[in-house]
N, C-alpha and C positions, 0 to 999 in steps of 0.2 A: 584653357578653362572655358573661355567663351564658346569655343567650338563644341565642347562636350555638353554644355548647358543648352546650346542651340539644337544639338542632335537630340537631346532628351526631350526638349519641348516639341520638336517635330515628330518624334516617335509617339509622344503622348497624344498629340493632336490627331495623328493618323490612326492610332488605336481607338480614339473616341469616335472617329468617323465610321470605322468598321463596326464597332459595337452599337452605334446609334440606331441601327436597324433591328437589333435583337429585341425580342419580347421583354426580356429581363431588364434591359437598359431603358426601355420605354415605359416602365412601370411607374405610376404616380399615385399619390393619395391626396385626398382633400377632406377637410373636416377635422373636428376635434374629438378624439375618442372619449367616450362616456358623456360628453357634453352635447355634441351634435351628431347627426348622421355622418357616416364616413363613406366616401366613395373611392374605390380602388379601380384604376384604369390602366390598360395597356393596349398596345397595338403591334401589328406586324404586317409587312407587305409580302405577298407571295407572288413572285413573278410567274408569268405564263399559267394562270389559273382562271377558272370561271366560277363566279359567285354561286351560281345554281348548283354546280357540282360539289363544291366544298361544304355546303350546308349540312348534308347528311353526315359527313365525317365529323364536323364540328358538333352536331347534335349528339352523336355517339360519345364524343369526348366529354360533353356536358353531363351525360348520364353516368359515365365512368367516374366522374368527380363527385357523384353523390347527390346531384340535383334532382328535384321532382317537378312535376307539372310542366314538363318541357313542351313548349309550343313553338312550332316553326311557321313563320310567315314567309312564304316563298316570294310573294309580291314585293315585300320590303327587304328580303334577304336577312331576316332577323331570327334569332332564337331567344325566347324568354323562358326563364326557369326560376325556381326558388329552392331554398333550403330552410329547414327549421331544425336547428341543432341543439337548442337550449331547453326544449320542453315547455317553453313559455307560450308558444303559439305565435311568437313574433318572428316573422320570416325575414330572411336575407334574400335579395333579388339579384339575378344575373341577366344581363342582356349581351348577346354576341351579335355583331353586325358584320356581314361580309359584303363590302362594297366593291363593285367592279371599278378598277382604276386603270384605264388603258388595257394592256394585254394581261394585267395582273389583278390581284384582289388585295384590298386592305381589310384586315380583320381587326375589329375593335372589340374588346371585352370590358364590361363595366360591372363590378360587383358592389352592391350597396348594402350596408348594415345600418340598423336604426340607432338612434341616440340611446346611450346606455349599454350598448353591446360593444365588445372588444374582440379583437383577434390579432394574430401575429401577421405583420407585413410579409414575412418570409413564407408563411403557409399560403396566404392569398396569392402572392406572386407565383409560387410554384404551381398552384392549382390553375390560375388563369393562363399561365404559359403552357401548361400541359394541354389545355384546350386549344389555345391559339396555334401551338406548334404541332398539333395532331395531324394537320393537313400536310405538313412538310416531311412527315416521317415515312 
């Protein structure tokens, strides 16, 4: 019995290590829906990539997810964009950062909504990961 439990624990820990690098498992939220602004964040590391090269693909993915006002800052390796989906004129903002990290690139995506706005974690996770994973497809 101890051996089975030990094997299950070892398997669970190794599975966590493998999944720790995925966009979906790196997804986090902060804030209190309807009360404060809410920030959704995720990241992914891309081995053997160049930040300057992945920016265009990331910007295309941002556009494909329905964002407007897309601005690329090549000096900072950032993409800023917004959405206005409620008709209220209150925008939700997105920032994607592609940082060179050794021979690879770390892509961070941050989506912020204002106090009083709500959305589904699953919808945001899928959208952010569609953007972040667009480079590795």
